[in-house]
C-alpha positions in Angstrom: 76.3 15.0 -7.6 78.6 16.8 -10.0 78.1 20.4 -11.2 76.9 19.3 -14.6 74.4 16.8 -13.0 73.1 19.6 -10.8 72.7 21.9 -13.7 70.8 19.3 -15.7 68.6 18.5 -12.6 67.8 22.2 -12.2 66.9 22.5 -15.9 64.6 19.5 -15.6 63.0 20.9 -12.4 62.6 24.3 -14.0 60.7 22.8 -17.0 58.5 20.7 -14.7 57.7 23.7 -12.4 56.9 25.9 -15.5 54.5 23.2 -16.8 52.8 22.6 -13.5 49.8 24.6 -12.3 50.2 23.8 -8.6 53.2 23.4 -6.4 53.0 22.7 -2.6 55.9 22.7 -0.2 55.4 20.5 2.9 57.4 19.5 6.0 57.9 15.7 6.2 60.1 15.5 9.3 59.0 12.5 11.3 57.6 10.5 8.4 59.2 7.1 7.6 59.9 5.9 4.2 56.8 3.8 4.0 54.6 6.8 4.6 56.4 8.8 1.9 56.0 5.9 -0.5 52.3 5.8 0.3 52.1 9.5 -0.6 53.9 8.8 -3.9 51.6 5.9 -4.7 48.4 7.9 -4.1 49.7 10.7 -6.3 50.8 8.6 -9.3 47.3 8.1 -10.8 46.8 11.9 -11.0 50.2 12.5 -12.6 51.3 14.3 -9.5 55.0 14.3 -8.7 56.4 14.1 -5.2 60.1 14.6 -4.5 62.4 15.6 -1.7 64.7 18.2 -3.2 67.6 20.1 -1.7 66.4 23.6 -0.9 69.1 25.4 -2.8 68.4 23.4 -6.0 64.7 23.9 -5.6 65.0 27.6 -5.1 67.1 28.0 -8.2 64.7 26.0 -10.3 61.7 28.0 -8.9 63.4 31.3 -9.6 64.1 30.1 -13.2 60.5 29.1 -13.5 59.2 32.4 -12.3 57.9 31.2 -9.0 58.9 33.6 -6.3 57.8 34.2 -2.7 58.1 30.7 -1.3 60.4 30.5 1.7 62.3 27.3 1.9 63.6 26.3 5.4 64.3 23.0 7.1 63.2 19.7 5.5 60.9 20.1 2.5 59.1 17.7 0.2 57.7 19.2 -3.0 54.4 18.1 -4.6 53.4 19.4 -8.0 51.3 18.6 -11.0 49.2 20.0 -13.8 45.9 20.2 -11.9 46.2 22.4 -8.8 43.0 21.0 -7.3 44.2 17.4 -7.6 47.5 18.4 -6.0 45.8 20.1 -3.1 43.4 17.2 -2.6 46.3 14.6 -2.4 48.3 16.7 0.0 45.3 17.6 2.3 44.1 14.0 2.4 47.6 12.8 3.3 48.0 15.5 5.9 44.8 14.4 7.7 46.1 10.8 8.1 49.7 11.8 8.9 50.1 14.4 11.7 53.8 14.7 11.0 53.2 15.9 7.5 52.7 19.7 7.6 51.7 21.8 4.7 53.9 24.9 4.7 52.9 26.9 1.6 52.1 26.6 -2.1 52.0 28.2 -5.5 48.7 27.9 -7.2 47.3 29.9 -10.1 50.3 32.2 -10.2 50.1 33.3 -6.6 51.7 32.2 -3.3 49.2 30.6 -1.0 49.5 29.6 2.7 48.4 26.3 4.3 44.9 27.5 5.0 44.3 28.4 1.3 45.7 25.0 0.3 43.1 23.4 2.6 40.3 25.5 1.1 41.4 24.6 -2.4 41.3 20.9 -1.5 37.6 21.2 -0.6 36.6 22.6 -3.9 35.0 20.3 -6.4 37.1 19.1 -9.3 36.6 20.0 -12.9 34.7 16.8 -13.7 32.5 17.2 -10.6 31.6 20.8 -11.8 30.8 19.6 -15.3 28.6 16.9 -13.8 26.8 19.5 -11.7 26.3 21.8 -14.7 25.0 18.9 -16.8 22.5 17.8 -14.1 21.3 21.4 -13.9 20.8 21.6 -17.7 19.1 18.2 -17.7 16.6 19.0 -14.9 14.0 20.8 -17.0 14.1 18.1 -19.6 13.9 15.3 -17.0 10.9 17.0 -15.2 9.1 17.5 -18.5 9.5 13.9 -19.5 8.3 12.8 -16.0 5.3 15.0 -16.4 4.5 13.6 -19.9 4.8 10.1 -18.6 2.5 10.8 -15.7 0.0 12.4 -18.2 0.2 9.3 -20.4 -0.3 7.0 -17.5 -3.4 9.0 -16.3 -4.9 9.0 -19.8 -4.4 5.2 -20.1 -5.9 4.7 -16.6 -9.0 6.7 -17.5 -9.5 5.0 -20.9 
């Protein structure tokens, strides 16, 4: 890779890191190509990007994007996307099925998080699930009222 290609690659990474809400760094040593492709395939529907990047290039791009505090050592695969919960869910699910895949650290919501925090974030309900819970809570009184009215109607018809 020439110097200009590296500069262009760093600029692209910087823009993507700035636009993303969640970034997770994982160790992929011991995984074969088929397993990494499986991770990429599961992440595509959620617009989550998975890429093995040289540590020096990634650190420059993260510094340019304002992401500091992540220590990059050994072999790293970077997973990032717009929805931090979706990113954590994909990574945590993949880590459960592949013991060689180790979550190192991440950057979510403007702070550096460790592997335990990434696991905790992956267990949180998504935005759509929270909206569904809220709507069901709002609909409960109306639903109960209509059930009561229907029971009253049935009782009146039965007695008549």
